[in-house]
mmCIF file as gemmi writes it, N, C-alpha and C atoms, coordinates in Angstrom:
data_model
loop_
_atom_site.group_PDB
_atom_site.id
_atom_site.type_symbol
_atom_site.label_atom_id
_atom_site.label_alt_id
_atom_site.label_comp_id
_atom_site.label_asym_id
_atom_site.label_entity_id
_atom_site.label_seq_id
_atom_site.pdbx_PDB_ins_code
_atom_site.Cartn_x
_atom_site.Cartn_y
_atom_site.Cartn_z
_atom_site.occupancy
_atom_site.B_iso_or_equiv
_atom_site.pdbx_formal_charge
_atom_site.auth_seq_id
_atom_site.auth_asym_id
_atom_site.pdbx_PDB_model_num
ATOM 1 N N . MET Axp A 1 ? 114.785 106.617 96.427 1 0 ? 1 A 1
ATOM 2 C CA . MET Axp A 1 ? 115.474 107.261 97.694 1 0 ? 1 A 1
ATOM 3 C C . MET Axp A 1 ? 115.35 105.893 98.571 1 0 ? 1 A 1
ATOM 4 N N . ARG Axp A 2 ? 116.442 105.891 99.371 1 0 ? 2 A 1
ATOM 5 C CA . ARG Axp A 2 ? 116.61 104.936 100.528 1 0 ? 2 A 1
ATOM 6 C C . ARG Axp A 2 ? 115.98 105.406 101.877 1 0 ? 2 A 1
ATOM 7 N N . PHE Axp A 3 ? 115.212 104.688 102.33 1 0 ? 3 A 1
ATOM 8 C CA . PHE Axp A 3 ? 114.631 105.13 103.637 1 0 ? 3 A 1
ATOM 9 C C . PHE Axp A 3 ? 115.005 104.018 104.851 1 0 ? 3 A 1
ATOM 10 N N . PHE Axp A 4 ? 115.386 104.582 105.843 1 0 ? 4 A 1
ATOM 11 C CA . PHE Axp A 4 ? 115.777 103.848 107.104 1 0 ? 4 A 1
ATOM 12 C C . PHE Axp A 4 ? 114.719 103.63 107.909 1 0 ? 4 A 1
ATOM 13 N N . VAL Axp A 5 ? 114.187 102.381 108.361 1 0 ? 5 A 1
ATOM 14 C CA . VAL Axp A 5 ? 113.096 102.425 109.22 1 0 ? 5 A 1
ATOM 15 C C . VAL Axp A 5 ? 113.478 101.186 110.243 1 0 ? 5 A 1
ATOM 16 N N . THR Axp A 6 ? 112.52 101.346 111.167 1 0 ? 6 A 1
ATOM 17 C CA . THR Axp A 6 ? 112.465 100.223 112.176 1 0 ? 6 A 1
ATOM 18 C C . THR Axp A 6 ? 111.373 99.062 111.768 1 0 ? 6 A 1
ATOM 19 N N . ALA Axp A 7 ? 111.616 98.187 112.496 1 0 ? 7 A 1
ATOM 20 C CA . ALA Axp A 7 ? 110.57 97.021 111.843 1 0 ? 7 A 1
ATOM 21 C C . ALA Axp A 7 ? 109.272 97.411 111.657 1 0 ? 7 A 1
ATOM 22 N N . ALA Axp A 8 ? 108.782 98.02 112.9 1 0 ? 8 A 1
ATOM 23 C CA . ALA Axp A 8 ? 107.368 98.556 112.965 1 0 ? 8 A 1
ATOM 24 C C . ALA Axp A 8 ? 107.112 99.62 111.707 1 0 ? 8 A 1
ATOM 25 N N . ASP Axp A 9 ? 107.797 100.412 111.692 1 0 ? 9 A 1
ATOM 26 C CA . ASP Axp A 9 ? 107.828 101.485 110.617 1 0 ? 9 A 1
ATOM 27 C C . ASP Axp A 9 ? 107.855 100.848 109.213 1 0 ? 9 A 1
ATOM 28 N N . SER Axp A 10 ? 108.721 99.714 109.136 1 0 ? 10 A 1
ATOM 29 C CA . SER Axp A 10 ? 108.946 99.198 107.871 1 0 ? 10 A 1
ATOM 30 C C . SER Axp A 10 ? 107.527 98.545 107.316 1 0 ? 10 A 1
ATOM 31 N N . GLN Axp A 11 ? 106.754 97.966 108.169 1 0 ? 11 A 1
ATOM 32 C CA . GLN Axp A 11 ? 105.435 97.555 107.953 1 0 ? 11 A 1
ATOM 33 C C . GLN Axp A 11 ? 104.488 98.674 107.335 1 0 ? 11 A 1
ATOM 34 N N . GLU Axp A 12 ? 104.544 99.698 108.017 1 0 ? 12 A 1
ATOM 35 C CA . GLU Axp A 12 ? 103.672 100.839 107.675 1 0 ? 12 A 1
ATOM 36 C C . GLU Axp A 12 ? 104.15 101.299 106.26 1 0 ? 12 A 1
ATOM 37 N N . LEU Axp A 13 ? 105.168 101.574 106.08 1 0 ? 13 A 1
ATOM 38 C CA . LEU Axp A 13 ? 105.92 102.1 104.821 1 0 ? 13 A 1
ATOM 39 C C . LEU Axp A 13 ? 105.566 101.115 103.662 1 0 ? 13 A 1
ATOM 40 N N . VAL Axp A 14 ? 105.861 99.922 103.904 1 0 ? 14 A 1
ATOM 41 C CA . VAL Axp A 14 ? 105.636 98.823 102.787 1 0 ? 14 A 1
ATOM 42 C C . VAL Axp A 14 ? 104.273 98.705 102.442 1 0 ? 14 A 1
ATOM 43 N N . GLU Axp A 15 ? 103.306 99.019 103.527 1 0 ? 15 A 1
ATOM 44 C CA . GLU Axp A 15 ? 101.932 98.8 103.041 1 0 ? 15 A 1
ATOM 45 C C . GLU Axp A 15 ? 101.328 100.122 102.245 1 0 ? 15 A 1
ATOM 46 N N . VAL Axp A 16 ? 102.019 101.191 102.519 1 0 ? 16 A 1
ATOM 47 C CA . VAL Axp A 16 ? 101.694 102.492 101.784 1 0 ? 16 A 1
ATOM 48 C C . VAL Axp A 16 ? 102.168 102.379 100.4 1 0 ? 16 A 1
ATOM 49 N N . LEU Axp A 17 ? 103.493 101.853 100.212 1 0 ? 17 A 1
ATOM 50 C CA . LEU Axp A 17 ? 103.888 101.682 98.979 1 0 ? 17 A 1
ATOM 51 C C . LEU Axp A 17 ? 103.201 100.671 98.243 1 0 ? 17 A 1
ATOM 52 N N . LYS Axp A 18 ? 102.843 99.479 98.7 1 0 ? 18 A 1
ATOM 53 C CA . LYS Axp A 18 ? 102.077 98.66 98.008 1 0 ? 18 A 1
ATOM 54 C C . LYS Axp A 18 ? 100.744 99.202 97.575 1 0 ? 18 A 1
ATOM 55 N N . ALA Axp A 19 ? 100.013 99.95 98.381 1 0 ? 19 A 1
ATOM 56 C CA . ALA Axp A 19 ? 98.653 100.324 98.326 1 0 ? 19 A 1
ATOM 57 C C . ALA Axp A 19 ? 98.771 101.379 97.116 1 0 ? 19 A 1
ATOM 58 N N . GLU Axp A 20 ? 100.054 102.114 96.979 1 0 ? 20 A 1
ATOM 59 C CA . GLU Axp A 20 ? 100.116 103.143 96.034 1 0 ? 20 A 1
ATOM 60 C C . GLU Axp A 20 ? 100.848 102.656 94.534 1 0 ? 20 A 1
ATOM 61 N N . GLY Axp A 21 ? 101.093 101.331 94.584 1 0 ? 21 A 1
ATOM 62 C CA . GLY Axp A 21 ? 101.607 100.714 93.515 1 0 ? 21 A 1
ATOM 63 C C . GLY Axp A 21 ? 103.099 101.165 93.174 1 0 ? 21 A 1
ATOM 64 N N . VAL Axp A 22 ? 103.742 101.475 94.161 1 0 ? 22 A 1
ATOM 65 C CA . VAL Axp A 22 ? 105.248 102 94.101 1 0 ? 22 A 1
ATOM 66 C C . VAL Axp A 22 ? 106.086 100.742 94.224 1 0 ? 22 A 1
ATOM 67 N N . PRO Axp A 23 ? 106.936 100.527 93.219 1 0 ? 23 A 1
ATOM 68 C CA . PRO Axp A 23 ? 107.988 99.211 93.407 1 0 ? 23 A 1
ATOM 69 C C . PRO Axp A 23 ? 108.941 99.784 94.485 1 0 ? 23 A 1
ATOM 70 N N . TYR Axp A 24 ? 109.278 98.761 95.126 1 0 ? 24 A 1
ATOM 71 C CA . TYR Axp A 24 ? 110.356 98.956 96.163 1 0 ? 24 A 1
ATOM 72 C C . TYR Axp A 24 ? 111.262 97.754 96.455 1 0 ? 24 A 1
ATOM 73 N N . GLN Axp A 25 ? 112.201 98.062 97.073 1 0 ? 25 A 1
ATOM 74 C CA . GLN Axp A 25 ? 113.205 96.666 97.592 1 0 ? 25 A 1
ATOM 75 C C . GLN Axp A 25 ? 113.505 97.06 99.103 1 0 ? 25 A 1
ATOM 76 N N . MET Axp A 26 ? 113.472 95.963 99.876 1 0 ? 26 A 1
ATOM 77 C CA . MET Axp A 26 ? 113.596 96.101 101.281 1 0 ? 26 A 1
ATOM 78 C C . MET Axp A 26 ? 114.838 95.117 101.758 1 0 ? 26 A 1
ATOM 79 N N . GLY Axp A 27 ? 115.715 95.825 102.599 1 0 ? 27 A 1
ATOM 80 C CA . GLY Axp A 27 ? 116.846 95.007 102.884 1 0 ? 27 A 1
ATOM 81 C C . GLY Axp A 27 ? 117.139 95.292 104.473 1 0 ? 27 A 1
ATOM 82 N N . LYS Axp A 28 ? 117.972 94.528 104.885 1 0 ? 28 A 1
ATOM 83 C CA . LYS Axp A 28 ? 118.207 94.791 106.447 1 0 ? 28 A 1
ATOM 84 C C . LYS Axp A 28 ? 119.546 95.631 106.408 1 0 ? 28 A 1
ATOM 85 N N . GLY Axp A 29 ? 119.513 96.721 107.23 1 0 ? 29 A 1
ATOM 86 C CA . GLY Axp A 29 ? 120.491 97.775 107.402 1 0 ? 29 A 1
ATOM 87 C C . GLY Axp A 29 ? 121.418 97.573 108.443 1 0 ? 29 A 1
ATOM 88 N N . GLY Axp A 30 ? 121.092 96.892 109.43 1 0 ? 30 A 1
ATOM 89 C CA . GLY Axp A 30 ? 121.871 96.68 110.571 1 0 ? 30 A 1
ATOM 90 C C . GLY Axp A 30 ? 121.156 96.746 111.888 1 0 ? 30 A 1
ATOM 91 N N . SER Axp A 31 ? 121.931 96.755 113.055 1 0 ? 31 A 1
ATOM 92 C CA . SER Axp A 31 ? 121.328 96.939 114.228 1 0 ? 31 A 1
ATOM 93 C C . SER Axp A 31 ? 121.837 98.272 115.019 1 0 ? 31 A 1
ATOM 94 N N . ILE Axp A 32 ? 120.975 98.685 115.717 1 0 ? 32 A 1
ATOM 95 C CA . ILE Axp A 32 ? 121.289 99.92 116.82 1 0 ? 32 A 1
ATOM 96 C C . ILE Axp A 32 ? 121.165 99.567 117.888 1 0 ? 32 A 1
ATOM 97 N N . ARG Axp A 33 ? 122.241 99.993 118.915 1 0 ? 33 A 1
ATOM 98 C CA . ARG Axp A 33 ? 122.347 99.469 120.184 1 0 ? 33 A 1
ATOM 99 C C . ARG Axp A 33 ? 122.139 100.887 120.959 1 0 ? 33 A 1
ATOM 100 N N . GLU Axp A 34 ? 121.192 100.873 121.908 1 0 ? 34 A 1
ATOM 101 C CA . GLU Axp A 34 ? 121.214 102.001 122.743 1 0 ? 34 A 1
ATOM 102 C C . GLU Axp A 34 ? 121.157 101.489 124.032 1 0 ? 34 A 1
ATOM 103 N N . LEU Axp A 35 ? 122.116 102.343 124.877 1 0 ? 35 A 1
ATOM 104 C CA . LEU Axp A 35 ? 122.254 102.154 126.116 1 0 ? 35 A 1
ATOM 105 C C . LEU Axp A 35 ? 121.146 101.982 127.134 1 0 ? 35 A 1
ATOM 106 N N . GLY Axp A 36 ? 121.034 100.955 127.807 1 0 ? 36 A 1
ATOM 107 C CA . GLY Axp A 36 ? 119.875 100.687 128.599 1 0 ? 36 A 1
ATOM 108 C C . GLY Axp A 36 ? 118.615 100.103 128.139 1 0 ? 36 A 1
ATOM 109 N N . THR Axp A 37 ? 118.548 100.367 126.713 1 0 ? 37 A 1
ATOM 110 C CA . THR Axp A 37 ? 117.208 99.588 126.214 1 0 ? 37 A 1
ATOM 111 C C . THR Axp A 37 ? 117.494 98.567 125.374 1 0 ? 37 A 1
ATOM 112 N N . GLY Axp A 38 ? 118.694 98.04 125.095 1 0 ? 38 A 1
ATOM 113 C CA . GLY Axp A 38 ? 118.985 96.865 124.116 1 0 ? 38 A 1
ATOM 114 C C . GLY Axp A 38 ? 119.231 97.535 122.724 1 0 ? 38 A 1
ATOM 115 N N . SER Axp A 39 ? 118.95 96.672 121.871 1 0 ? 39 A 1
ATOM 116 C CA . SER Axp A 39 ? 119.252 96.951 120.345 1 0 ? 39 A 1
ATOM 117 C C . SER Axp A 39 ? 118.028 96.568 119.508 1 0 ? 39 A 1
ATOM 118 N N . TYR Axp A 40 ? 117.972 97.333 118.304 1 0 ? 40 A 1
ATOM 119 C CA . TYR Axp A 40 ? 116.729 96.863 117.359 1 0 ? 40 A 1
ATOM 120 C C . TYR Axp A 40 ? 117.28 96.971 116.037 1 0 ? 40 A 1
ATOM 121 N N . GLU Axp A 41 ? 116.46 96.419 115.195 1 0 ? 41 A 1
ATOM 122 C CA . GLU Axp A 41 ? 116.964 96.259 113.699 1 0 ? 41 A 1
ATOM 123 C C . GLU Axp A 41 ? 116.549 97.479 112.953 1 0 ? 41 A 1
ATOM 124 N N . ILE Axp A 42 ? 117.404 97.837 112.089 1 0 ? 42 A 1
ATOM 125 C CA . ILE Axp A 42 ? 117.07 98.929 111.06 1 0 ? 42 A 1
ATOM 126 C C . ILE Axp A 42 ? 117.023 98.327 109.769 1 0 ? 42 A 1
ATOM 127 N N . TYR Axp A 43 ? 115.862 98.497 108.964 1 0 ? 43 A 1
ATOM 128 C CA . TYR Axp A 43 ? 115.767 98.181 107.6 1 0 ? 43 A 1
ATOM 129 C C . TYR Axp A 43 ? 115.949 99.188 106.718 1 0 ? 43 A 1
ATOM 130 N N . THR Axp A 44 ? 116.342 98.903 105.454 1 0 ? 44 A 1
ATOM 131 C CA . THR Axp A 44 ? 116.273 99.9 104.374 1 0 ? 44 A 1
ATOM 132 C C . THR Axp A 44 ? 115.272 99.516 103.405 1 0 ? 44 A 1
ATOM 133 N N . VAL Axp A 45 ? 114.593 100.515 102.885 1 0 ? 45 A 1
ATOM 134 C CA . VAL Axp A 45 ? 113.52 100.374 101.837 1 0 ? 45 A 1
ATOM 135 C C . VAL Axp A 45 ? 113.856 101.358 100.768 1 0 ? 45 A 1
ATOM 136 N N . ASP Axp A 46 ? 114.272 100.951 99.575 1 0 ? 46 A 1
ATOM 137 C CA . ASP Axp A 46 ? 114.529 101.526 98.518 1 0 ? 46 A 1
ATOM 138 C C . ASP Axp A 46 ? 113.278 101.765 97.37 1 0 ? 46 A 1
ATOM 139 N N . ALA Axp A 47 ? 112.827 103.021 97.156 1 0 ? 47 A 1
ATOM 140 C CA . ALA Axp A 47 ? 111.773 103.192 96.24 1 0 ? 47 A 1
ATOM 141 C C . ALA Axp A 47 ? 112.038 104.581 95.36 1 0 ? 47 A 1
ATOM 142 N N . TYR Axp A 48 ? 111.768 104.43 94.273 1 0 ? 48 A 1
ATOM 143 C CA . TYR Axp A 48 ? 112.022 105.651 93.345 1 0 ? 48 A 1
ATOM 144 C C . TYR Axp A 48 ? 110.681 106.558 93.627 1 0 ? 48 A 1
ATOM 145 N N . LEU Axp A 49 ? 110.919 107.696 94.255 1 0 ? 49 A 1
ATOM 146 C CA . LEU Axp A 49 ? 109.89 108.596 94.678 1 0 ? 49 A 1
ATOM 147 C C . LEU Axp A 49 ? 110.422 109.988 94.205 1 0 ? 49 A 1
ATOM 148 N N . PRO Axp A 50 ? 109.862 110.925 93.649 1 0 ? 50 A 1
ATOM 149 C CA . PRO Axp A 50 ? 110.308 112.375 93.622 1 0 ? 50 A 1
ATOM 150 C C . PRO Axp A 50 ? 110.402 113.037 94.92 1 0 ? 50 A 1
ATOM 151 N N . GLU Axp A 51 ? 111.567 113.797 95.125 1 0 ? 51 A 1
ATOM 152 C CA . GLU Axp A 51 ? 111.766 114.572 96.388 1 0 ? 51 A 1
ATOM 153 C C . GLU Axp A 51 ? 110.892 115.972 95.826 1 0 ? 51 A 1
ATOM 154 N N . ILE Axp A 52 ? 110.339 116.407 96.581 1 0 ? 52 A 1
ATOM 155 C CA . ILE Axp A 52 ? 109.633 117.821 96.345 1 0 ? 52 A 1
ATOM 156 C C . ILE Axp A 52 ? 109.901 118.672 97.511 1 0 ? 52 A 1
ATOM 157 N N . LYS Axp A 53 ? 109.895 120.025 97.167 1 0 ? 53 A 1
ATOM 158 C CA . LYS Axp A 53 ? 110.17 121.143 98.013 1 0 ? 53 A 1
ATOM 159 C C . LYS Axp A 53 ? 108.937 121.287 98.872 1 0 ? 53 A 1
ATOM 160 N N . ILE Axp A 54 ? 109.234 121.443 100.193 1 0 ? 54 A 1
ATOM 161 C CA . ILE Axp A 54 ? 108.232 121.606 101.222 1 0 ? 54 A 1
ATOM 162 C C . ILE Axp A 54 ? 108.205 123.005 101.817 1 0 ? 54 A 1
ATOM 163 N N . SER Axp A 55 ? 107.115 123.635 102.188 1 0 ? 55 A 1
ATOM 164 C CA . SER Axp A 55 ? 107.086 124.631 102.961 1 0 ? 55 A 1
ATOM 165 C C . SER Axp A 55 ? 107.46 124.67 104.379 1 0 ? 55 A 1
ATOM 166 N N . HIS Axp A 56 ? 108.504 125.098 104.832 1 0 ? 56 A 1
ATOM 167 C CA . HIS Axp A 56 ? 108.96 124.922 106.164 1 0 ? 56 A 1
ATOM 168 C C . HIS Axp A 56 ? 107.968 125.869 107.109 1 0 ? 56 A 1
ATOM 169 N N . THR Axp A 57 ? 106.978 126.513 106.738 1 0 ? 57 A 1
ATOM 170 C CA . THR Axp A 57 ? 106.098 127.065 107.472 1 0 ? 57 A 1
ATOM 171 C C . THR Axp A 57 ? 104.952 126.123 107.995 1 0 ? 57 A 1
ATOM 172 N N . ASP Axp A 58 ? 105.022 124.881 107.33 1 0 ? 58 A 1
ATOM 173 C CA . ASP Axp A 58 ? 104.17 123.981 107.766 1 0 ? 58 A 1
ATOM 174 C C . ASP Axp A 58 ? 104.61 123.285 109.151 1 0 ? 58 A 1
ATOM 175 N N . GLN Axp A 59 ? 103.701 123.454 110.307 1 0 ? 59 A 1
ATOM 176 C CA . GLN Axp A 59 ? 104.029 123.251 111.36 1 0 ? 59 A 1
ATOM 177 C C . GLN Axp A 59 ? 104.198 121.761 111.765 1 0 ? 59 A 1
ATOM 178 N N . ARG Axp A 60 ? 103.843 120.866 110.755 1 0 ? 60 A 1
ATOM 179 C CA . ARG Axp A 60 ? 104.025 119.275 110.976 1 0 ? 60 A 1
ATOM 180 C C . ARG Axp A 60 ? 105.319 119.109 110.704 1 0 ? 60 A 1
ATOM 181 N N . LEU Axp A 61 ? 106.155 119.887 110.149 1 0 ? 61 A 1
ATOM 182 C CA . LEU Axp A 61 ? 107.585 119.568 109.644 1 0 ? 61 A 1
ATOM 183 C C . LEU Axp A 61 ? 108.607 120.274 110.385 1 0 ? 61 A 1
ATOM 184 N N . ASP Axp A 62 ? 109.685 119.64 110.472 1 0 ? 62 A 1
ATOM 185 C CA . ASP Axp A 62 ? 110.823 120.211 111.059 1 0 ? 62 A 1
ATOM 186 C C . ASP Axp A 62 ? 111.656 120.996 109.948 1 0 ? 62 A 1
ATOM 187 N N . ALA Axp A 63 ? 112.585 121.77 110.321 1 0 ? 63 A 1
ATOM 188 C CA . ALA Axp A 63 ? 113.232 122.76 109.382 1 0 ? 63 A 1
ATOM 189 C C . ALA Axp A 63 ? 114.063 121.887 108.315 1 0 ? 63 A 1
ATOM 190 N N . ASP Axp A 64 ? 114.564 120.724 108.83 1 0 ? 64 A 1
ATOM 191 C CA . ASP Axp A 64 ? 115.445 120.015 108.126 1 0 ? 64 A 1
ATOM 192 C C . ASP Axp A 64 ? 114.867 118.727 107.547 1 0 ? 64 A 1
ATOM 193 N N . SER Axp A 65 ? 113.359 118.863 107.474 1 0 ? 65 A 1
ATOM 194 C CA . SER Axp A 65 ? 112.857 117.717 106.885 1 0 ? 65 A 1
ATOM 195 C C . SER Axp A 65 ? 112.959 117.595 105.241 1 0 ? 65 A 1
ATOM 196 N N . ARG Axp A 66 ? 112.59 116.517 104.776 1 0 ? 66 A 1
ATOM 197 C CA . ARG Axp A 66 ? 112.78 116.215 103.297 1 0 ? 66 A 1
ATOM 198 C C . ARG Axp A 66 ? 111.388 115.514 103.063 1 0 ? 66 A 1
ATOM 199 N N . ALA Axp A 67 ? 110.826 115.658 101.803 1 0 ? 67 A 1
ATOM 200 C CA . ALA Axp A 67 ? 109.468 115.11 101.541 1 0 ? 67 A 1
ATOM 201 C C . ALA Axp A 67 ? 109.68 114.563 100.188 1 0 ? 67 A 1
ATOM 202 N N . PHE Axp A 68 ? 108.985 113.104 100.031 1 0 ? 68 A 1
ATOM 203 C CA . PHE Axp A 68 ? 109.035 112.533 98.847 1 0 ? 68 A 1
ATOM 204 C C . PHE Axp A 68 ? 107.405 112.314 98.554 1 0 ? 68 A 1
ATOM 205 N N . GLN Axp A 69 ? 107.109 112.636 97.374 1 0 ? 69 A 1
ATOM 206 C CA . GLN Axp A 69 ? 105.579 112.43 97.056 1 0 ? 69 A 1
ATOM 207 C C . GLN Axp A 69 ? 105.242 110.994 96.228 1 0 ? 69 A 1
ATOM 208 N N . LEU Axp A 70 ? 104.327 110.438 97.016 1 0 ? 70 A 1
ATOM 209 C CA . LEU Axp A 70 ? 103.534 109.403 96.556 1 0 ? 70 A 1
ATOM 210 C C . LEU Axp A 70 ? 102.598 109.766 95.35 1 0 ? 70 A 1
ATOM 211 N N . PRO Axp A 71 ? 102.279 108.78 94.556 1 0 ? 71 A 1
ATOM 212 C CA . PRO Axp A 71 ? 101.35 109.147 93.459 1 0 ? 71 A 1
ATOM 213 C C . PRO Axp A 71 ? 100.165 109.686 94.014 1 0 ? 71 A 1
ATOM 214 N N . SER Axp A 72 ? 99.476 109.348 95.251 1 0 ? 72 A 1
ATOM 215 C CA . SER Axp A 72 ? 98.331 109.975 95.562 1 0 ? 72 A 1
ATOM 216 C C . SER Axp A 72 ? 98.477 111.445 96.039 1 0 ? 72 A 1
ATOM 217 N N . GLY Axp A 73 ? 99.654 111.8 96.054 1 0 ? 73 A 1
ATOM 218 C CA . GLY Axp A 73 ? 99.868 113.302 96.698 1 0 ? 73 A 1
ATOM 219 C C . GLY Axp A 73 ? 100.409 113.247 98.196 1 0 ? 73 A 1
ATOM 220 N N . ARG Axp A 74 ? 99.994 112.056 98.79 1 0 ? 74 A 1
ATOM 221 C CA . ARG Axp A 74 ? 100.547 111.936 100.187 1 0 ? 74 A 1
ATOM 222 C C . ARG Axp A 74 ? 102.147 111.994 100.115 1 0 ? 74 A 1
ATOM 223 N N . LEU Axp A 75 ? 102.656 112.568 101.37 1 0 ? 75 A 1
ATOM 224 C CA . LEU Axp A 75 ? 104.131 112.666 101.435 1 0 ? 75 A 1
ATOM 225 C C . LEU Axp A 75 ? 104.822 111.833 102.522 1 0 ? 75 A 1
ATOM 226 N N . ILE Axp A 76 ? 105.908 111.306 102.13 1 0 ? 76 A 1
ATOM 227 C CA . ILE Axp A 76 ? 106.758 110.665 103.11 1 0 ? 76 A 1
ATOM 228 C C . ILE Axp A 76 ? 107.835 111.659 103.517 1 0 ? 76 A 1
ATOM 229 N N . ILE Axp A 77 ? 107.738 111.862 104.854 1 0 ? 77 A 1
ATOM 230 C CA . ILE Axp A 77 ? 108.768 112.772 105.498 1 0 ? 77 A 1
ATOM 231 C C . ILE Axp A 77 ? 109.833 112.004 106.145 1 0 ? 77 A 1
ATOM 232 N N . THR Axp A 78 ? 111.138 112.591 105.711 1 0 ? 78 A 1
ATOM 233 C CA . THR Axp A 78 ? 112.24 111.964 106.523 1 0 ? 78 A 1
ATOM 234 C C . THR Axp A 78 ? 113.179 113.119 107.139 1 0 ? 78 A 1
ATOM 235 N N . ASP Axp A 79 ? 114.039 112.646 107.715 1 0 ? 79 A 1
ATOM 236 C CA . ASP Axp A 79 ? 115.132 113.9 108.246 1 0 ? 79 A 1
ATOM 237 C C . ASP Axp A 79 ? 116.243 113.806 107.166 1 0 ? 79 A 1
ATOM 238 N N . LEU Axp A 80 ? 117.164 114.417 107.261 1 0 ? 80 A 1
ATOM 239 C CA . LEU Axp A 80 ? 118.138 114.74 106.202 1 0 ? 80 A 1
ATOM 240 C C . LEU Axp A 80 ? 118.962 113.453 105.745 1 0 ? 80 A 1
ATOM 241 N N . GLU Axp A 81 ? 119.121 112.41 106.694 1 0 ? 81 A 1
ATOM 242 C CA . GLU Axp A 81 ? 119.618 111.284 106.449 1 0 ? 81 A 1
ATOM 243 C C . GLU Axp A 81 ? 118.647 109.986 105.912 1 0 ? 81 A 1
ATOM 244 N N . GLY Axp A 82 ? 117.36 110.42 105.633 1 0 ? 82 A 1
ATOM 245 C CA . GLY Axp A 82 ? 116.474 109.317 105.206 1 0 ? 82 A 1
ATOM 246 C C . GLY Axp A 82 ? 115.832 108.589 106.184 1 0 ? 82 A 1
ATOM 247 N N . ASN Axp A 83 ? 115.918 108.841 107.429 1 0 ? 83 A 1
ATOM 248 C CA . ASN Axp A 83 ? 115.148 108.155 108.5 1 0 ? 83 A 1
ATOM 249 C C . ASN Axp A 83 ? 113.839 108.429 108.476 1 0 ? 83 A 1
ATOM 250 N N . LEU Axp A 84 ? 112.843 107.63 108.461 1 0 ? 84 A 1
ATOM 251 C CA . LEU Axp A 84 ? 111.408 107.881 108.324 1 0 ? 84 A 1
ATOM 252 C C . LEU Axp A 84 ? 110.911 108.58 109.447 1 0 ? 84 A 1
ATOM 253 N N . GLU Axp A 85 ? 110.203 109.688 109.346 1 0 ? 85 A 1
ATOM 254 C CA . GLU Axp A 85 ? 109.581 110.458 110.452 1 0 ? 85 A 1
ATOM 255 C C . GLU Axp A 85 ? 107.942 110.424 110.367 1 0 ? 85 A 1
ATOM 256 N N . GLN Axp A 86 ? 107.392 110.483 109.27 1 0 ? 86 A 1
ATOM 257 C CA . GLN Axp A 86 ? 105.98 110.401 109.121 1 0 ? 86 A 1
ATOM 258 C C . GLN Axp A 86 ? 105.493 110.251 107.807 1 0 ? 86 A 1
ATOM 259 N N . ILE Axp A 87 ? 104.281 109.836 107.372 1 0 ? 87 A 1
ATOM 260 C CA . ILE Axp A 87 ? 103.578 109.834 106.298 1 0 ? 87 A 1
ATOM 261 C C . ILE Axp A 87 ? 102.216 110.61 106.529 1 0 ? 87 A 1
ATOM 262 N N . ILE Axp A 88 ? 102.243 111.782 105.556 1 0 ? 88 A 1
ATOM 263 C CA . ILE Axp A 88 ? 101.196 112.819 105.742 1 0 ? 88 A 1
ATOM 264 C C . ILE Axp A 88 ? 100.422 113.025 104.438 1 0 ? 88 A 1
ATOM 265 N N . SER Axp A 89 ? 99.276 113.694 104.714 1 0 ? 89 A 1
ATOM 266 C CA . SER Axp A 89 ? 98.681 114.155 103.53 1 0 ? 89 A 1
ATOM 267 C C . SER Axp A 89 ? 99.016 115.559 103.297 1 0 ? 89 A 1
ATOM 268 N N . PRO Axp A 90 ? 99.27 116.028 102.103 1 0 ? 90 A 1
ATOM 269 C CA . PRO Axp A 90 ? 99.515 117.465 101.786 1 0 ? 90 A 1
ATOM 270 C C . PRO Axp A 90 ? 98.55 118.366 102.276 1 0 ? 90 A 1
ATOM 271 N N . PRO Axp A 91 ? 99.017 119.561 102.72 1 0 ? 91 A 1
ATOM 272 C CA . PRO Axp A 91 ? 98.197 120.72 103.067 1 0 ? 91 A 1
ATOM 273 C C . PRO Axp A 91 ? 97.048 120.849 102.176 1 0 ? 91 A 1
ATOM 274 N N . ALA Axp A 92 ? 95.837 121.292 102.816 1 0 ? 92 A 1
ATOM 275 C CA . ALA Axp A 92 ? 94.716 121.53 101.848 1 0 ? 92 A 1
ATOM 276 C C . ALA Axp A 92 ? 95.081 122.844 100.893 1 0 ? 92 A 1
ATOM 277 N N . GLY Axp A 93 ? 94.451 122.421 99.801 1 0 ? 93 A 1
ATOM 278 C CA . GLY Axp A 93 ? 94.801 123.314 98.691 1 0 ? 93 A 1
ATOM 279 C C . GLY Axp A 93 ? 96.155 123.209 97.947 1 0 ? 93 A 1
ATOM 280 N N . LYS Axp A 94 ? 96.771 122.033 98.067 1 0 ? 94 A 1
ATOM 281 C CA . LYS Axp A 94 ? 97.881 121.844 97.28 1 0 ? 94 A 1
ATOM 282 C C . LYS Axp A 94 ? 97.703 120.825 96.276 1 0 ? 94 A 1
């Protein structure tokens, strides 16, 4: 999966992938310019992780969220385009 992340999020994601022993490749995805706030860099992080079905009754997730499972069972949550939203532990009992 290709994840799109800001510089700060890329550090968090790379730390998690390293800790989990997941191979990855990181690249520069470009710049995003926002009116009144300047611009910021977007990075791509490619990692082979299985996408899993998620319960959309989980209140931590949006209806259009996608989930990718790490070896520990933790989940990387993105929007439909692959923009990182959060890294969470699975619900209890899963």
